[in-house]
N, CA, C, O and CB atoms as a CASP TS submission, in Angstrom:
PFRMAT TS
TARGET T0000
AUTHOR 0000-0000-0000
METHOD Language model
MODEL 1
PARENT N/A
ATOM      1  N   MET     1       7.473  21.062  -1.050  1.00  0.00           N
ATOM      2  CA  MET     1       6.412  20.115  -0.811  1.00  0.00           C
ATOM      3  C   MET     1       5.539  20.056  -1.991  1.00  0.00           C
ATOM      4  O   MET     1       4.816  19.067  -2.114  1.00  0.00           O
ATOM      5  CB  MET     1       5.621  20.460   0.409  1.00  0.00           C
ATOM      6  N   ALA     2       5.512  21.066  -2.952  1.00  0.00           N
ATOM      7  CA  ALA     2       4.697  20.928  -4.053  1.00  0.00           C
ATOM      8  C   ALA     2       4.981  19.861  -5.041  1.00  0.00           C
ATOM      9  O   ALA     2       4.144  19.575  -5.898  1.00  0.00           O
ATOM     10  CB  ALA     2       4.685  22.078  -4.673  1.00  0.00           C
ATOM     11  N   ASN     3       6.207  19.216  -4.954  1.00  0.00           N
ATOM     12  CA  ASN     3       6.712  18.299  -5.842  1.00  0.00           C
ATOM     13  C   ASN     3       6.468  16.891  -5.293  1.00  0.00           C
ATOM     14  O   ASN     3       6.798  15.913  -5.964  1.00  0.00           O
ATOM     15  CB  ASN     3       8.151  18.574  -6.098  1.00  0.00           C
ATOM     16  N   GLN     4       5.904  16.766  -4.103  1.00  0.00           N
ATOM     17  CA  GLN     4       5.777  15.452  -3.395  1.00  0.00           C
ATOM     18  C   GLN     4       4.353  15.069  -3.573  1.00  0.00           C
ATOM     19  O   GLN     4       3.441  15.896  -3.566  1.00  0.00           O
ATOM     20  CB  GLN     4       6.182  15.513  -1.835  1.00  0.00           C
ATOM     21  N   ALA     5       4.175  13.671  -3.748  1.00  0.00           N
ATOM     22  CA  ALA     5       2.831  13.114  -3.870  1.00  0.00           C
ATOM     23  C   ALA     5       2.198  13.146  -2.483  1.00  0.00           C
ATOM     24  O   ALA     5       2.872  13.009  -1.463  1.00  0.00           O
ATOM     25  CB  ALA     5       2.858  11.649  -4.459  1.00  0.00           C
ATOM     26  N   PRO     6       0.867  13.334  -2.481  1.00  0.00           N
ATOM     27  CA  PRO     6       0.151  13.239  -1.212  1.00  0.00           C
ATOM     28  C   PRO     6       0.214  11.673  -0.685  1.00  0.00           C
ATOM     29  O   PRO     6       0.346  10.767  -1.509  1.00  0.00           O
ATOM     30  CB  PRO     6      -1.419  13.767  -1.433  1.00  0.00           C
ATOM     31  N   VAL     7       0.120  11.423   0.623  1.00  0.00           N
ATOM     32  CA  VAL     7       0.236  10.253   1.246  1.00  0.00           C
ATOM     33  C   VAL     7      -1.100   9.772   1.607  1.00  0.00           C
ATOM     34  O   VAL     7      -1.893  10.564   2.117  1.00  0.00           O
ATOM     35  CB  VAL     7       1.097  10.358   2.349  1.00  0.00           C
ATOM     36  N   ALA     8      -1.433   8.538   1.390  1.00  0.00           N
ATOM     37  CA  ALA     8      -2.680   7.978   1.989  1.00  0.00           C
ATOM     38  C   ALA     8      -2.271   6.646   2.772  1.00  0.00           C
ATOM     39  O   ALA     8      -1.487   5.836   2.279  1.00  0.00           O
ATOM     40  CB  ALA     8      -3.819   7.668   0.804  1.00  0.00           C
ATOM     41  N   TRP     9      -2.817   6.491   3.941  1.00  0.00           N
ATOM     42  CA  TRP     9      -2.613   5.402   4.788  1.00  0.00           C
ATOM     43  C   TRP     9      -3.836   4.512   4.794  1.00  0.00           C
ATOM     44  O   TRP     9      -4.926   4.981   5.119  1.00  0.00           O
ATOM     45  CB  TRP     9      -2.271   5.869   6.147  1.00  0.00           C
ATOM     46  N   VAL    10      -3.689   3.209   4.437  1.00  0.00           N
ATOM     47  CA  VAL    10      -4.798   2.236   4.358  1.00  0.00           C
ATOM     48  C   VAL    10      -4.635   1.184   5.379  1.00  0.00           C
ATOM     49  O   VAL    10      -3.777   0.311   5.242  1.00  0.00           O
ATOM     50  CB  VAL    10      -4.890   1.601   2.987  1.00  0.00           C
ATOM     51  N   THR    11      -5.432   1.232   6.406  1.00  0.00           N
ATOM     52  CA  THR    11      -5.382   0.111   7.238  1.00  0.00           C
ATOM     53  C   THR    11      -6.033  -1.133   6.738  1.00  0.00           C
ATOM     54  O   THR    11      -7.079  -1.067   6.092  1.00  0.00           O
ATOM     55  CB  THR    11      -5.933   0.447   8.443  1.00  0.00           C
ATOM     56  N   GLY    12      -5.478  -2.212   7.001  1.00  0.00           N
ATOM     57  CA  GLY    12      -5.905  -3.521   6.300  1.00  0.00           C
ATOM     58  C   GLY    12      -5.550  -3.467   4.789  1.00  0.00           C
ATOM     59  O   GLY    12      -6.216  -4.096   3.967  1.00  0.00           O
ATOM     60  N   GLY    13      -4.513  -2.721   4.453  1.00  0.00           N
ATOM     61  CA  GLY    13      -4.196  -2.580   3.028  1.00  0.00           C
ATOM     62  C   GLY    13      -3.955  -3.771   2.240  1.00  0.00           C
ATOM     63  O   GLY    13      -4.141  -3.811   1.024  1.00  0.00           O
ATOM     64  N   THR    14      -3.502  -4.829   3.005  1.00  0.00           N
ATOM     65  CA  THR    14      -3.075  -6.091   2.409  1.00  0.00           C
ATOM     66  C   THR    14      -4.092  -7.106   2.254  1.00  0.00           C
ATOM     67  O   THR    14      -3.820  -8.234   1.844  1.00  0.00           O
ATOM     68  CB  THR    14      -2.045  -6.651   3.156  1.00  0.00           C
ATOM     69  N   GLY    15      -5.299  -6.720   2.581  1.00  0.00           N
ATOM     70  CA  GLY    15      -6.423  -7.620   2.366  1.00  0.00           C
ATOM     71  C   GLY    15      -7.133  -7.481   0.967  1.00  0.00           C
ATOM     72  O   GLY    15      -6.650  -6.676   0.170  1.00  0.00           O
ATOM     73  N   GLY    16      -8.119  -8.126   0.653  1.00  0.00           N
ATOM     74  CA  GLY    16      -8.836  -8.112  -0.641  1.00  0.00           C
ATOM     75  C   GLY    16      -9.308  -6.667  -0.980  1.00  0.00           C
ATOM     76  O   GLY    16      -8.902  -6.099  -1.994  1.00  0.00           O
ATOM     77  N   ILE    17     -10.268  -6.024  -0.012  1.00  0.00           N
ATOM     78  CA  ILE    17     -10.717  -4.667  -0.355  1.00  0.00           C
ATOM     79  C   ILE    17      -9.569  -3.722  -0.084  1.00  0.00           C
ATOM     80  O   ILE    17      -9.435  -2.763  -0.844  1.00  0.00           O
ATOM     81  CB  ILE    17     -11.996  -4.249   0.458  1.00  0.00           C
ATOM     82  N   GLY    18      -8.753  -3.886   0.889  1.00  0.00           N
ATOM     83  CA  GLY    18      -7.671  -3.010   1.123  1.00  0.00           C
ATOM     84  C   GLY    18      -6.726  -2.938  -0.076  1.00  0.00           C
ATOM     85  O   GLY    18      -6.161  -1.867  -0.298  1.00  0.00           O
ATOM     86  N   THR    19      -6.525  -3.917  -0.811  1.00  0.00           N
ATOM     87  CA  THR    19      -5.618  -4.012  -2.150  1.00  0.00           C
ATOM     88  C   THR    19      -6.306  -3.167  -3.150  1.00  0.00           C
ATOM     89  O   THR    19      -5.685  -2.364  -3.847  1.00  0.00           O
ATOM     90  CB  THR    19      -5.446  -5.586  -2.779  1.00  0.00           C
ATOM     91  N   SER    20      -7.670  -3.355  -3.230  1.00  0.00           N
ATOM     92  CA  SER    20      -8.365  -2.435  -4.274  1.00  0.00           C
ATOM     93  C   SER    20      -8.208  -1.013  -3.996  1.00  0.00           C
ATOM     94  O   SER    20      -7.918  -0.192  -4.866  1.00  0.00           O
ATOM     95  CB  SER    20      -9.858  -2.699  -4.358  1.00  0.00           C
ATOM     96  N   ILE    21      -8.413  -0.727  -2.723  1.00  0.00           N
ATOM     97  CA  ILE    21      -8.225   0.699  -2.201  1.00  0.00           C
ATOM     98  C   ILE    21      -6.951   1.210  -2.555  1.00  0.00           C
ATOM     99  O   ILE    21      -6.829   2.302  -3.108  1.00  0.00           O
ATOM    100  CB  ILE    21      -8.357   0.807  -0.711  1.00  0.00           C
ATOM    101  N   CYS    22      -5.780   0.309  -2.199  1.00  0.00           N
ATOM    102  CA  CYS    22      -4.416   0.814  -2.443  1.00  0.00           C
ATOM    103  C   CYS    22      -4.242   1.070  -3.936  1.00  0.00           C
ATOM    104  O   CYS    22      -3.716   2.114  -4.321  1.00  0.00           O
ATOM    105  CB  CYS    22      -3.333  -0.201  -1.927  1.00  0.00           C
ATOM    106  N   HIS    23      -4.699   0.085  -4.832  1.00  0.00           N
ATOM    107  CA  HIS    23      -4.581   0.252  -6.220  1.00  0.00           C
ATOM    108  C   HIS    23      -5.122   1.607  -6.665  1.00  0.00           C
ATOM    109  O   HIS    23      -4.445   2.379  -7.343  1.00  0.00           O
ATOM    110  CB  HIS    23      -5.273  -0.854  -6.914  1.00  0.00           C
ATOM    111  N   SER    24      -6.397   1.877  -6.251  1.00  0.00           N
ATOM    112  CA  SER    24      -7.115   3.195  -6.755  1.00  0.00           C
ATOM    113  C   SER    24      -6.305   4.466  -6.411  1.00  0.00           C
ATOM    114  O   SER    24      -6.131   5.425  -7.163  1.00  0.00           O
ATOM    115  CB  SER    24      -8.599   3.351  -6.073  1.00  0.00           C
ATOM    116  N   LEU    25      -5.822   4.311  -5.105  1.00  0.00           N
ATOM    117  CA  LEU    25      -5.186   5.566  -4.539  1.00  0.00           C
ATOM    118  C   LEU    25      -3.783   5.612  -5.315  1.00  0.00           C
ATOM    119  O   LEU    25      -3.391   6.711  -5.707  1.00  0.00           O
ATOM    120  CB  LEU    25      -5.001   5.505  -2.788  1.00  0.00           C
ATOM    121  N   ALA    26      -3.111   4.614  -5.525  1.00  0.00           N
ATOM    122  CA  ALA    26      -1.843   4.670  -6.316  1.00  0.00           C
ATOM    123  C   ALA    26      -2.025   5.157  -7.672  1.00  0.00           C
ATOM    124  O   ALA    26      -1.270   6.005  -8.147  1.00  0.00           O
ATOM    125  CB  ALA    26      -1.205   3.353  -6.398  1.00  0.00           C
ATOM    126  N   ASP    27      -3.009   4.647  -8.322  1.00  0.00           N
ATOM    127  CA  ASP    27      -3.422   5.047  -9.588  1.00  0.00           C
ATOM    128  C   ASP    27      -3.703   6.563  -9.796  1.00  0.00           C
ATOM    129  O   ASP    27      -3.535   7.151 -10.864  1.00  0.00           O
ATOM    130  CB  ASP    27      -4.577   4.297  -9.895  1.00  0.00           C
ATOM    131  N   ALA    28      -4.141   7.112  -8.663  1.00  0.00           N
ATOM    132  CA  ALA    28      -4.544   8.530  -8.564  1.00  0.00           C
ATOM    133  C   ALA    28      -3.397   9.332  -8.217  1.00  0.00           C
ATOM    134  O   ALA    28      -3.594  10.531  -8.025  1.00  0.00           O
ATOM    135  CB  ALA    28      -5.633   8.755  -7.559  1.00  0.00           C
ATOM    136  N   GLY    29      -2.083   8.808  -8.089  1.00  0.00           N
ATOM    137  CA  GLY    29      -0.960   9.500  -7.784  1.00  0.00           C
ATOM    138  C   GLY    29      -0.594   9.620  -6.359  1.00  0.00           C
ATOM    139  O   GLY    29       0.315  10.401  -6.077  1.00  0.00           O
ATOM    140  N   TYR    30      -1.169   8.961  -5.438  1.00  0.00           N
ATOM    141  CA  TYR    30      -0.799   8.821  -4.033  1.00  0.00           C
ATOM    142  C   TYR    30       0.385   8.004  -3.690  1.00  0.00           C
ATOM    143  O   TYR    30       0.549   6.963  -4.326  1.00  0.00           O
ATOM    144  CB  TYR    30      -1.869   8.288  -3.341  1.00  0.00           C
ATOM    145  N   LEU    31       1.225   8.331  -2.778  1.00  0.00           N
ATOM    146  CA  LEU    31       2.098   7.443  -2.187  1.00  0.00           C
ATOM    147  C   LEU    31       1.255   6.819  -1.076  1.00  0.00           C
ATOM    148  O   LEU    31       0.835   7.446  -0.103  1.00  0.00           O
ATOM    149  CB  LEU    31       3.410   8.131  -1.700  1.00  0.00           C
ATOM    150  N   VAL    32       1.033   5.416  -1.338  1.00  0.00           N
ATOM    151  CA  VAL    32       0.227   4.626  -0.504  1.00  0.00           C
ATOM    152  C   VAL    32       0.990   3.856   0.664  1.00  0.00           C
ATOM    153  O   VAL    32       1.982   3.172   0.414  1.00  0.00           O
ATOM    154  CB  VAL    32      -0.479   3.674  -1.375  1.00  0.00           C
ATOM    155  N   VAL    33       0.534   3.985   1.816  1.00  0.00           N
ATOM    156  CA  VAL    33       1.208   3.117   2.875  1.00  0.00           C
ATOM    157  C   VAL    33       0.085   2.152   3.489  1.00  0.00           C
ATOM    158  O   VAL    33      -0.909   2.519   4.116  1.00  0.00           O
ATOM    159  CB  VAL    33       1.913   4.081   4.092  1.00  0.00           C
ATOM    160  N   ALA    34       0.430   0.933   3.197  1.00  0.00           N
ATOM    161  CA  ALA    34      -0.605  -0.140   3.533  1.00  0.00           C
ATOM    162  C   ALA    34      -0.218  -0.769   4.859  1.00  0.00           C
ATOM    163  O   ALA    34       0.872  -1.322   4.999  1.00  0.00           O
ATOM    164  CB  ALA    34      -0.696  -1.284   2.386  1.00  0.00           C
ATOM    165  N   GLY    35      -1.137  -0.680   5.854  1.00  0.00           N
ATOM    166  CA  GLY    35      -0.958  -1.257   7.036  1.00  0.00           C
ATOM    167  C   GLY    35      -1.174  -2.767   7.052  1.00  0.00           C
ATOM    168  O   GLY    35      -2.018  -3.319   6.346  1.00  0.00           O
ATOM    169  N   TYR    36      -0.357  -3.409   7.905  1.00  0.00           N
ATOM    170  CA  TYR    36      -0.475  -4.892   7.951  1.00  0.00           C
ATOM    171  C   TYR    36      -0.250  -5.356   9.244  1.00  0.00           C
ATOM    172  O   TYR    36       0.344  -4.658  10.066  1.00  0.00           O
ATOM    173  CB  TYR    36       0.440  -5.579   7.051  1.00  0.00           C
ATOM    174  N   HIS    37      -0.685  -6.514   9.509  1.00  0.00           N
ATOM    175  CA  HIS    37      -0.576  -7.300  10.829  1.00  0.00           C
ATOM    176  C   HIS    37       0.402  -8.557  10.682  1.00  0.00           C
ATOM    177  O   HIS    37       1.204  -8.827  11.576  1.00  0.00           O
ATOM    178  CB  HIS    37      -2.075  -7.828  11.290  1.00  0.00           C
ATOM    179  N   ASN    38       0.307  -9.223   9.648  1.00  0.00           N
ATOM    180  CA  ASN    38       1.234 -10.383   9.370  1.00  0.00           C
ATOM    181  C   ASN    38       2.315 -10.157   8.475  1.00  0.00           C
ATOM    182  O   ASN    38       2.116 -10.063   7.264  1.00  0.00           O
ATOM    183  CB  ASN    38       0.534 -11.472   8.844  1.00  0.00           C
ATOM    184  N   PRO    39       3.575 -10.052   9.042  1.00  0.00           N
ATOM    185  CA  PRO    39       4.744  -9.616   8.273  1.00  0.00           C
ATOM    186  C   PRO    39       4.926 -10.491   7.067  1.00  0.00           C
ATOM    187  O   PRO    39       5.152  -9.936   5.991  1.00  0.00           O
ATOM    188  CB  PRO    39       6.007  -9.635   9.131  1.00  0.00           C
ATOM    189  N   GLU    40       4.849 -11.863   7.133  1.00  0.00           N
ATOM    190  CA  GLU    40       5.123 -12.688   5.944  1.00  0.00           C
ATOM    191  C   GLU    40       4.106 -12.622   5.018  1.00  0.00           C
ATOM    192  O   GLU    40       4.440 -12.804   3.848  1.00  0.00           O
ATOM    193  CB  GLU    40       5.338 -14.045   6.247  1.00  0.00           C
ATOM    194  N   LYS    41       2.953 -12.409   5.256  1.00  0.00           N
ATOM    195  CA  LYS    41       1.892 -12.070   4.188  1.00  0.00           C
ATOM    196  C   LYS    41       2.230 -10.717   3.573  1.00  0.00           C
ATOM    197  O   LYS    41       2.218 -10.567   2.351  1.00  0.00           O
ATOM    198  CB  LYS    41       0.385 -12.018   4.817  1.00  0.00           C
ATOM    199  N   ALA    42       2.506  -9.817   4.345  1.00  0.00           N
ATOM    200  CA  ALA    42       2.788  -8.425   3.823  1.00  0.00           C
ATOM    201  C   ALA    42       4.032  -8.399   2.857  1.00  0.00           C
ATOM    202  O   ALA    42       4.064  -7.725   1.827  1.00  0.00           O
ATOM    203  CB  ALA    42       3.050  -7.429   5.053  1.00  0.00           C
ATOM    204  N   LYS    43       4.869  -9.061   3.223  1.00  0.00           N
ATOM    205  CA  LYS    43       6.243  -9.194   2.332  1.00  0.00           C
ATOM    206  C   LYS    43       5.886  -9.685   0.952  1.00  0.00           C
ATOM    207  O   LYS    43       6.252  -9.125  -0.082  1.00  0.00           O
ATOM    208  CB  LYS    43       7.364 -10.295   2.992  1.00  0.00           C
ATOM    209  N   THR    44       5.114 -10.819   1.014  1.00  0.00           N
ATOM    210  CA  THR    44       4.735 -11.472  -0.286  1.00  0.00           C
ATOM    211  C   THR    44       3.736 -10.512  -1.113  1.00  0.00           C
ATOM    212  O   THR    44       3.767 -10.370  -2.335  1.00  0.00           O
ATOM    213  CB  THR    44       4.016 -12.937   0.014  1.00  0.00           C
ATOM    214  N   TRP    45       2.896  -9.914  -0.272  1.00  0.00           N
ATOM    215  CA  TRP    45       1.916  -9.039  -0.851  1.00  0.00           C
ATOM    216  C   TRP    45       2.511  -7.766  -1.585  1.00  0.00           C
ATOM    217  O   TRP    45       2.034  -7.331  -2.633  1.00  0.00           O
ATOM    218  CB  TRP    45       0.984  -8.610   0.248  1.00  0.00           C
ATOM    219  N   LEU    46       3.591  -7.217  -0.938  1.00  0.00           N
ATOM    220  CA  LEU    46       4.264  -6.046  -1.532  1.00  0.00           C
ATOM    221  C   LEU    46       5.128  -6.437  -2.759  1.00  0.00           C
ATOM    222  O   LEU    46       5.262  -5.687  -3.725  1.00  0.00           O
ATOM    223  CB  LEU    46       5.152  -5.352  -0.463  1.00  0.00           C
ATOM    224  N   GLU    47       5.728  -7.706  -2.656  1.00  0.00           N
ATOM    225  CA  GLU    47       6.343  -8.228  -3.876  1.00  0.00           C
ATOM    226  C   GLU    47       5.480  -8.320  -5.123  1.00  0.00           C
ATOM    227  O   GLU    47       5.886  -7.990  -6.237  1.00  0.00           O
ATOM    228  CB  GLU    47       6.846  -9.535  -3.599  1.00  0.00           C
ATOM    229  N   THR    48       4.272  -8.785  -4.870  1.00  0.00           N
ATOM    230  CA  THR    48       3.153  -8.829  -5.866  1.00  0.00           C
ATOM    231  C   THR    48       2.852  -7.459  -6.464  1.00  0.00           C
ATOM    232  O   THR    48       2.757  -7.295  -7.680  1.00  0.00           O
ATOM    233  CB  THR    48       1.871  -9.380  -5.209  1.00  0.00           C
ATOM    234  N   GLN    49       2.702  -6.472  -5.561  1.00  0.00           N
ATOM    235  CA  GLN    49       2.349  -5.208  -6.071  1.00  0.00           C
ATOM    236  C   GLN    49       3.502  -4.563  -6.826  1.00  0.00           C
ATOM    237  O   GLN    49       3.259  -3.898  -7.833  1.00  0.00           O
ATOM    238  CB  GLN    49       1.889  -4.342  -4.971  1.00  0.00           C
ATOM    239  N   GLN    50       4.622  -4.712  -6.430  1.00  0.00           N
ATOM    240  CA  GLN    50       5.944  -4.206  -7.183  1.00  0.00           C
ATOM    241  C   GLN    50       6.007  -4.858  -8.474  1.00  0.00           C
ATOM    242  O   GLN    50       6.306  -4.194  -9.466  1.00  0.00           O
ATOM    243  CB  GLN    50       7.328  -4.534  -6.392  1.00  0.00           C
ATOM    244  N   ALA    51       5.731  -6.210  -8.564  1.00  0.00           N
ATOM    245  CA  ALA    51       5.769  -6.792  -9.901  1.00  0.00           C
ATOM    246  C   ALA    51       4.721  -6.322 -10.791  1.00  0.00           C
ATOM    247  O   ALA    51       4.939  -6.322 -12.002  1.00  0.00           O
ATOM    248  CB  ALA    51       5.690  -8.212  -9.835  1.00  0.00           C
ATOM    249  N   ALA    52       3.581  -5.912 -10.317  1.00  0.00           N
ATOM    250  CA  ALA    52       2.483  -5.385 -11.084  1.00  0.00           C
ATOM    251  C   ALA    52       2.711  -3.948 -11.409  1.00  0.00           C
ATOM    252  O   ALA    52       1.801  -3.370 -12.003  1.00  0.00           O
ATOM    253  CB  ALA    52       1.194  -5.553 -10.356  1.00  0.00           C
ATOM    254  N   GLY    53       3.859  -3.247 -11.087  1.00  0.00           N
ATOM    255  CA  GLY    53       4.243  -1.870 -11.340  1.00  0.00           C
ATOM    256  C   GLY    53       3.846  -0.885 -10.343  1.00  0.00           C
ATOM    257  O   GLY    53       4.012   0.306 -10.604  1.00  0.00           O
ATOM    258  N   TYR    54       3.322  -1.259  -9.190  1.00  0.00           N
ATOM    259  CA  TYR    54       2.991  -0.289  -8.205  1.00  0.00           C
ATOM    260  C   TYR    54       4.258   0.016  -7.237  1.00  0.00           C
ATOM    261  O   TYR    54       4.424  -0.569  -6.167  1.00  0.00           O
ATOM    262  CB  TYR    54       1.746  -0.818  -7.393  1.00  0.00           C
ATOM    263  N   ASP    55       5.129   1.008  -7.752  1.00  0.00           N
ATOM    264  CA  ASP    55       6.182   1.283  -6.952  1.00  0.00           C
ATOM    265  C   ASP    55       5.897   2.420  -5.859  1.00  0.00           C
ATOM    266  O   ASP    55       6.759   2.851  -5.094  1.00  0.00           O
ATOM    267  CB  ASP    55       7.290   1.629  -7.832  1.00  0.00           C
ATOM    268  N   ASN    56       4.730   2.789  -5.893  1.00  0.00           N
ATOM    269  CA  ASN    56       4.341   3.871  -4.950  1.00  0.00           C
ATOM    270  C   ASN    56       3.554   3.356  -3.827  1.00  0.00           C
ATOM    271  O   ASN    56       2.765   4.090  -3.232  1.00  0.00           O
ATOM    272  CB  ASN    56       3.554   4.941  -5.633  1.00  0.00           C
ATOM    273  N   ILE    57       3.739   2.081  -3.496  1.00  0.00           N
ATOM    274  CA  ILE    57       2.984   1.422  -2.379  1.00  0.00           C
ATOM    275  C   ILE    57       4.168   1.046  -1.386  1.00  0.00           C
ATOM    276  O   ILE    57       5.233   0.604  -1.817  1.00  0.00           O
ATOM    277  CB  ILE    57       2.051   0.043  -2.901  1.00  0.00           C
ATOM    278  N   ALA    58       3.939   1.235  -0.107  1.00  0.00           N
ATOM    279  CA  ALA    58       4.968   0.895   0.899  1.00  0.00           C
ATOM    280  C   ALA    58       4.117   0.104   2.015  1.00  0.00           C
ATOM    281  O   ALA    58       2.889   0.073   1.944  1.00  0.00           O
ATOM    282  CB  ALA    58       5.770   2.298   1.510  1.00  0.00           C
ATOM    283  N   LEU    59       4.769  -0.482   2.963  1.00  0.00           N
ATOM    284  CA  LEU    59       4.269  -1.070   3.979  1.00  0.00           C
ATOM    285  C   LEU    59       4.661  -0.397   5.506  1.00  0.00           C
ATOM    286  O   LEU    59       5.709   0.204   5.744  1.00  0.00           O
ATOM    287  CB  LEU    59       4.696  -2.445   3.792  1.00  0.00           C
ATOM    288  N   SER    60       3.731  -0.610   6.322  1.00  0.00           N
ATOM    289  CA  SER    60       3.880  -0.247   7.794  1.00  0.00           C
ATOM    290  C   SER    60       3.170  -1.223   8.736  1.00  0.00           C
ATOM    291  O   SER    60       1.946  -1.347   8.690  1.00  0.00           O
ATOM    292  CB  SER    60       3.313   1.178   8.055  1.00  0.00           C
ATOM    293  N   GLY    61       3.925  -1.911   9.585  1.00  0.00           N
ATOM    294  CA  GLY    61       3.135  -2.859  10.557  1.00  0.00           C
ATOM    295  C   GLY    61       2.276  -1.970  11.441  1.00  0.00           C
ATOM    296  O   GLY    61       2.656  -0.854  11.795  1.00  0.00           O
ATOM    297  N   VAL    62       1.078  -2.510  11.796  1.00  0.00           N
ATOM    298  CA  VAL    62       0.323  -1.858  12.664  1.00  0.00           C
ATOM    299  C   VAL    62      -0.494  -2.845  13.449  1.00  0.00           C
ATOM    300  O   VAL    62      -0.772  -3.894  12.868  1.00  0.00           O
ATOM    301  CB  VAL    62      -0.461  -0.887  11.988  1.00  0.00           C
ATOM    302  N   ASP    63      -0.920  -2.674  14.674  1.00  0.00           N
ATOM    303  CA  ASP    63      -1.654  -3.629  15.530  1.00  0.00           C
ATOM    304  C   ASP    63      -2.823  -2.631  16.004  1.00  0.00           C
ATOM    305  O   ASP    63      -2.627  -1.772  16.864  1.00  0.00           O
ATOM    306  CB  ASP    63      -0.677  -4.331  16.838  1.00  0.00           C
ATOM    307  N   LEU    64      -3.838  -2.791  15.475  1.00  0.00           N
ATOM    308  CA  LEU    64      -5.010  -1.837  15.794  1.00  0.00           C
ATOM    309  C   LEU    64      -5.957  -2.697  16.649  1.00  0.00           C
ATOM    310  O   LEU    64      -7.009  -2.220  17.075  1.00  0.00           O
ATOM    311  CB  LEU    64      -5.799  -1.238  14.399  1.00  0.00           C
TER
END
């Protein structure tokens, strides 16, 4: 486990403030899981993050 990055779950991660939080955590070395409600928006959002070099951000659908 020592070689694995810590994981952070961000509810609302695909929104404006959530995106900033995801970026900050990803830049700090976390594997970030961004929660989303809208699958179409989330897919586009993740593609944008990956294009920006954030390969340590993933998605998980959630209905809170």
